[in-house]
C-alpha positions as CSV (number, residue, x, y, z in Angstrom):
1,M,41.2,-25.2,27.7
2,K,40.8,-26.7,24.0
3,K,37.3,-27.9,25.2
4,T,36.3,-24.6,26.3
5,V,37.3,-23.3,22.8
6,Q,35.6,-25.9,21.4
7,I,32.6,-25.2,23.0
8,F,32.5,-21.8,22.3
9,S,32.7,-21.5,19.0
10,M,29.7,-24.2,18.7
11,L,27.7,-21.7,20.9
12,L,28.6,-19.1,18.2
13,I,28.2,-21.0,15.6
14,A,24.5,-21.7,16.6
15,L,24.1,-18.3,17.8
16,T,25.1,-17.1,14.2
17,V,22.6,-19.7,12.8
18,M,19.4,-18.5,14.8
19,V,20.4,-15.4,13.9
20,S,20.5,-15.2,10.1
21,C,17.5,-17.8,10.0
22,K,14.9,-15.2,10.6
23,K,11.2,-15.2,9.9
24,D,10.1,-14.4,6.3
25,T,8.0,-11.2,6.0
26,D,5.3,-11.0,3.5
27,P,6.4,-8.0,1.1
28,A,2.6,-6.0,1.6
29,D,3.4,-6.6,5.5
30,R,5.8,-3.7,5.0
31,D,3.7,-1.9,2.9
32,F,4.9,-2.9,0.0
33,F,2.1,-0.6,-2.0
34,V,3.0,2.6,-0.4
35,G,4.0,4.9,-3.0
36,T,3.5,6.8,-6.2
37,Y,1.2,5.4,-9.3
38,K,1.1,7.1,-12.5
39,G,-2.2,6.8,-15.1
40,T,-5.5,8.1,-16.1
41,V,-7.3,10.2,-13.1
42,S,-10.7,11.7,-12.8
43,Y,-12.9,13.8,-9.9
44,R,-16.5,15.0,-10.3
45,S,-18.3,17.1,-8.2
46,G,-21.3,18.7,-9.5
47,E,-20.7,21.1,-12.2
48,T,-16.5,20.3,-11.7
49,T,-14.7,17.5,-13.5
50,I,-11.3,17.3,-14.1
51,N,-9.7,14.4,-16.3
52,S,-6.1,13.5,-16.6
53,S,-4.3,10.9,-18.7
54,D,-1.0,11.7,-17.3
55,G,-2.0,12.2,-13.4
56,K,-0.5,10.4,-10.4
57,V,-1.8,9.8,-7.0
58,T,0.4,9.1,-4.1
59,V,-0.4,6.6,-1.1
60,S,1.0,6.9,2.3
61,K,-0.4,5.0,5.2
62,V,-1.2,6.3,8.5
63,G,-1.4,4.0,11.4
64,E,-4.1,1.3,10.1
65,T,-5.4,3.9,7.0
66,Y,-4.2,5.0,3.8
67,N,-4.4,8.1,2.5
68,F,-4.4,9.0,-1.3
69,Y,-2.9,11.8,-2.9
70,F,-3.9,13.1,-5.8
71,G,-2.5,15.7,-8.8
72,N,-4.2,17.9,-10.8
73,G,-6.4,19.9,-8.1
74,I,-8.4,16.5,-7.7
75,P,-9.4,16.7,-3.4
76,D,-7.4,13.7,-1.5
77,I,-9.1,10.6,-0.6
78,T,-8.4,10.2,3.2
79,G,-8.4,7.1,6.1
80,V,-9.2,4.3,4.0
81,K,-9.3,0.8,5.4
82,F,-8.0,-2.0,3.6
83,E,-9.0,-6.2,3.8
84,K,-6.5,-8.6,2.2
85,T,-8.2,-10.2,-1.0
86,G,-5.5,-12.2,-2.2
87,D,-1.6,-12.6,-2.9
88,N,-0.5,-9.0,-1.9
89,S,-3.8,-7.5,-3.2
90,Y,-5.9,-5.4,-1.1
91,V,-9.6,-3.6,-1.5
92,S,-11.2,-0.9,0.8
93,I,-13.9,-1.5,3.4
94,G,-16.1,0.5,5.5
95,S,-18.8,3.1,4.7
96,G,-18.3,5.9,2.2
97,L,-14.9,4.2,0.8
98,T,-15.6,1.0,-1.1
99,G,-14.4,0.8,-4.5
100,I,-10.7,0.9,-4.0
101,S,-8.2,-1.8,-5.2
102,I,-4.4,-2.1,-4.8
103,D,-1.4,-4.0,-4.8
104,A,2.5,-3.4,-5.5
105,S,2.2,-2.6,-9.6
106,T,-1.5,-1.6,-9.7
107,L,-4.2,0.7,-8.3
108,K,-7.3,1.0,-9.3
109,I,-10.4,3.6,-8.0
110,L,-13.8,3.8,-8.1
111,V,-15.3,6.1,-5.4
112,S,-18.5,7.8,-4.8
113,K,-18.9,9.7,-2.3
114,D,-21.5,12.7,-1.0
115,G,-22.3,13.6,-4.9
116,Q,-18.3,13.1,-5.7
117,T,-16.8,10.3,-8.1
118,W,-13.1,9.8,-7.9
119,T,-11.7,7.5,-10.9
120,A,-8.2,6.2,-11.1
121,N,-6.4,3.2,-13.6
122,C,-3.2,3.4,-12.5
123,T,0.5,1.9,-12.3
124,R,3.8,2.0,-11.2
């Protein structure tokens, strides 16, 4: 009986160690930069110009693409794909939506598409 308890105890300790030592996950893999960034934003389309020094951009992820929701009456940018460029930094890729760089603390946007231009220089 004593031998059985000893084997069971060793098995329990081994199981506890295996469960508690799981692989570390990169914060970027957890959508670390999804959230709200605040700073200077602007938008221009033809005669329409919107500038704000206290604007905000909310970033969300849907599947493999990201969406950027602006306040201040600025149209949103949706369906953006990213490529990793360093330690938890990403830049946008794809046709018409290049010019966005993001990490956990900063968001910079300079996108021109279909006669419209969005800019942002924001932090969290």
